C-alpha positions as CSV (number, residue, x, y, z in Angstrom):
1,M,-14.8,-52.9,9.6
2,K,-13.9,-51.2,6.5
3,T,-17.2,-49.2,6.6
4,F,-16.4,-48.0,10.0
5,I,-13.0,-46.9,9.1
6,F,-14.3,-45.2,5.9
7,F,-16.8,-43.3,8.2
8,C,-14.2,-42.1,10.7
9,S,-12.0,-40.9,7.9
10,F,-14.7,-39.0,6.5
11,L,-15.6,-37.4,10.0
12,L,-12.0,-36.5,10.2
13,L,-11.7,-34.8,7.0
14,F,-15.0,-33.1,7.4
15,F,-14.1,-31.7,10.9
16,L,-10.4,-31.0,10.4
17,P,-10.7,-27.3,8.9
18,F,-13.2,-26.3,11.5
19,T,-10.5,-27.7,14.2
20,E,-7.8,-25.5,12.7
21,Q,-9.9,-22.6,12.4
22,D,-11.0,-22.8,16.1
23,R,-7.2,-23.1,16.9
24,Y,-6.4,-19.8,15.2
25,Q,-9.4,-18.2,16.8
26,Q,-8.3,-19.2,20.0
27,Q,-4.8,-17.9,19.4
28,R,-6.4,-14.3,18.2
29,E,-8.5,-14.2,21.4
30,K,-5.5,-14.8,23.7
31,M,-3.4,-12.3,21.7
32,V,-6.3,-9.7,22.2
33,K,-6.5,-10.4,25.8
34,Q,-2.8,-10.6,26.7
35,H,-1.1,-8.1,24.4
36,L,-3.7,-5.4,23.5
37,A,-6.5,-5.2,26.1
38,S,-4.1,-5.6,29.0
39,R,-1.7,-2.8,27.5
40,G,-4.5,-0.2,27.1
41,I,-6.3,-1.0,23.9
42,D,-9.8,-0.3,24.5
43,N,-11.5,0.8,21.5
44,Q,-13.9,-1.7,20.8
45,H,-13.9,-1.5,16.9
46,V,-10.2,-2.1,17.1
47,L,-10.5,-5.0,19.4
48,K,-13.1,-6.8,17.1
49,A,-11.0,-6.1,14.0
50,M,-7.9,-7.7,15.8
51,R,-10.0,-10.6,16.7
52,N,-11.4,-10.9,13.0
53,V,-8.5,-10.5,10.9
54,E,-6.5,-13.9,10.0
55,R,-3.1,-12.7,10.4
56,H,-1.7,-16.2,9.5
57,K,-3.0,-15.8,6.2
58,L,-0.7,-12.7,5.4
59,V,2.5,-14.2,6.6
60,P,4.8,-16.6,4.8
61,P,4.0,-20.3,5.4
62,N,7.1,-21.0,7.5
63,M,6.0,-18.1,9.6
64,E,2.3,-19.2,10.4
65,R,3.1,-20.7,13.6
66,F,4.2,-17.3,14.8
67,A,1.3,-15.5,13.5
68,Y,-0.4,-14.4,16.7
69,E,2.8,-13.8,18.8
70,D,3.2,-10.1,19.6
71,R,6.2,-9.3,17.3
72,P,7.0,-8.4,13.8
73,L,7.7,-11.1,11.3
74,P,9.7,-11.0,7.9
75,I,7.6,-11.0,4.7
76,G,10.7,-10.5,2.2
77,K,12.2,-7.7,0.5
78,G,13.6,-6.4,3.6
79,Q,10.0,-5.8,4.9
80,T,8.1,-6.7,7.8
81,I,4.5,-7.4,9.0
82,S,4.1,-5.1,12.2
83,Q,3.5,-6.5,15.7
84,P,-0.1,-6.8,16.7
85,F,0.1,-4.3,19.3
86,I,1.6,-1.4,17.2
87,V,-1.1,-2.1,14.7
88,A,-3.8,-1.9,17.3
89,Y,-2.2,1.1,18.8
90,M,-2.0,3.0,15.6
91,T,-5.4,2.2,14.5
92,Q,-6.8,3.3,18.0
93,T,-5.1,6.6,17.6
94,I,-6.8,7.5,14.6
95,D,-10.2,7.0,16.4
96,P,-11.4,4.8,13.5
97,R,-15.3,4.4,12.8
98,P,-17.8,3.6,10.0
99,G,-18.2,6.2,7.5
100,M,-14.4,7.3,7.3
101,K,-11.9,7.0,4.4
102,V,-8.4,6.2,5.5
103,L,-5.1,6.2,3.6
104,E,-2.4,3.9,4.3
105,I,1.2,4.2,3.3
106,G,3.2,1.1,3.1
107,T,0.8,-1.9,2.4
108,G,3.5,-4.6,3.4
109,S,1.6,-7.8,4.0
110,G,-1.7,-6.1,4.1
111,Y,-2.3,-6.7,7.7
112,Q,-2.8,-2.8,8.8
113,A,-5.1,-2.6,5.8
114,A,-7.2,-5.6,6.8
115,V,-7.6,-4.1,10.2
116,L,-8.9,-0.7,9.1
117,A,-11.0,-2.4,6.5
118,E,-13.0,-4.2,9.3
119,I,-13.9,-0.9,10.6
120,V,-13.8,2.1,8.1
121,D,-15.8,2.5,4.8
122,E,-12.9,2.9,2.5
123,V,-9.1,1.9,2.8
124,Y,-6.6,3.3,0.1
125,T,-3.3,1.8,0.4
126,I,0.1,2.4,-1.3
127,E,3.1,0.1,-1.6
128,T,6.4,1.1,-3.2
129,V,7.5,-2.7,-3.8
130,E,5.3,-4.2,-6.6
131,S,5.6,-7.9,-5.5
132,L,4.6,-7.0,-1.8
133,A,1.4,-4.9,-3.3
134,E,0.4,-7.9,-5.7
135,T,0.8,-10.7,-2.8
136,A,-1.1,-8.4,-0.4
137,K,-4.0,-7.7,-3.0
138,K,-4.1,-11.4,-3.9
139,N,-4.3,-12.4,-0.1
140,L,-7.0,-9.6,0.9
141,T,-9.1,-10.4,-1.9
142,Q,-9.2,-14.1,-1.3
143,M,-10.1,-13.2,2.5
144,G,-13.1,-11.2,1.2
145,Y,-12.1,-7.6,1.5
146,D,-13.8,-5.6,-1.1
147,N,-13.3,-2.1,0.3
148,I,-9.3,-2.0,0.0
149,H,-7.9,0.1,-3.0
150,F,-4.3,-0.6,-4.0
151,R,-1.7,1.2,-5.6
152,V,2.0,0.8,-6.5
153,G,3.6,4.0,-6.1
154,D,5.6,6.4,-4.0
155,G,3.8,7.0,-0.9
156,F,5.5,10.4,-0.2
157,Y,2.9,11.9,-2.6
158,G,-0.2,10.2,-1.2
159,W,-3.1,9.5,-3.3
160,E,-4.3,13.1,-4.4
161,E,-7.2,12.0,-6.5
162,H,-9.0,10.3,-3.6
163,A,-8.1,13.1,-1.1
164,P,-8.8,14.3,1.5
165,F,-8.9,11.6,4.0
166,D,-10.4,11.3,7.4
167,A,-7.2,9.8,8.6
168,I,-3.7,8.6,7.4
169,I,-1.5,5.6,8.7
170,V,2.1,5.6,7.7
171,T,3.9,2.2,8.4
172,A,7.5,3.1,7.5
173,A,9.7,5.8,8.9
174,P,10.6,9.0,7.0
175,K,13.0,11.5,8.1
176,E,10.4,14.1,8.2
177,I,6.5,14.4,7.7
178,P,5.9,14.3,4.0
179,P,4.0,17.7,3.4
180,R,1.8,16.1,0.5
181,L,0.4,13.7,3.1
182,A,-0.4,16.5,5.6
183,E,-2.2,18.5,2.8
184,Q,-4.4,15.4,1.9
185,L,-5.6,15.2,5.5
186,K,-9.0,16.6,6.2
187,V,-9.4,19.5,8.7
188,G,-10.0,17.6,12.0
189,G,-8.1,14.5,10.8
190,K,-5.5,12.6,12.1
191,M,-2.3,11.1,10.8
192,V,-0.1,8.7,12.9
193,I,3.6,8.4,11.5
194,P,6.8,7.2,12.7
195,V,9.5,9.7,12.0
196,G,13.4,9.7,12.4
197,P,16.5,8.1,11.1
198,T,16.7,4.4,10.2
199,S,19.6,3.8,12.2
200,A,18.2,4.8,15.4
201,T,15.0,4.9,17.3
202,Q,12.2,6.8,15.8
203,E,9.3,8.6,17.4
204,L,5.7,7.7,16.6
205,R,3.8,10.9,15.9
206,L,0.2,11.8,16.0
207,V,-0.7,14.9,13.5
208,E,-3.9,16.6,13.8
209,K,-5.0,19.1,11.2
210,Q,-6.5,22.4,12.8
211,K,-9.3,24.6,11.3
212,N,-6.8,27.1,10.2
213,G,-4.9,24.3,8.4
214,E,-1.9,24.2,10.8
215,L,-0.6,20.9,12.1
216,K,-0.7,20.0,15.8
217,V,2.1,17.4,16.4
218,K,2.3,15.1,19.4
219,N,5.1,12.5,20.2
220,L,3.6,9.3,21.3
221,M,6.2,6.7,21.8
222,P,9.7,5.4,20.6
223,V,9.4,2.9,17.9
224,R,11.5,1.0,15.4
225,F,10.0,1.0,11.7
226,V,11.4,-0.1,8.4
227,P,12.7,3.0,6.4
228,F,10.3,4.8,4.2
229,T,11.3,3.7,0.8
230,R,11.0,6.2,-2.3
231,R,10.5,4.9,-5.9
232,N,12.9,6.0,-8.5
């Protein structure tokens, strides 16, 4: 009898991690079908990335049970992890594909960086809050991402030494488009950025650099993002 109980306990310990993994995978699949594909996200690279990225590993432990709901979640320091639909929408907007080099402003939890890293060759991400940057780097490294480059600094100035970028994603809202970011965008490149006051609804904009260097700006949708924080 004791041998039987021991054997059953061994089987439980062996299969428990797989059961939990399967549960999270099912939740991601449900998220993709109900909240992304049904709302116009049809880029297959993006849908695959959203299925793969383990969002529950990028939120505080007390938020894990909400990880695959389509809503932002607090991550500390007054910051949030963006809702999955917005992450997927912004990613799809830049038309990501292998071979690209993308700059992200506002690392936060690292979720957007992870989604990009599933698709493009190199991701450069800047965070102004050092503790958030350290946590994101630790988590993403443990998750196996080796094509994400981290920097603590003022995202307003971009990352000039690695410019130009094929695309830029900004995950916090400045009052206007930072000119240095526009300068670091390749000709033909795309930047998606929320713009507007923090006290009201902002506008998500698509910025495309033309051959003559001019910027073509298109309003996409009203959004609410945390403010674009500058370093002193």
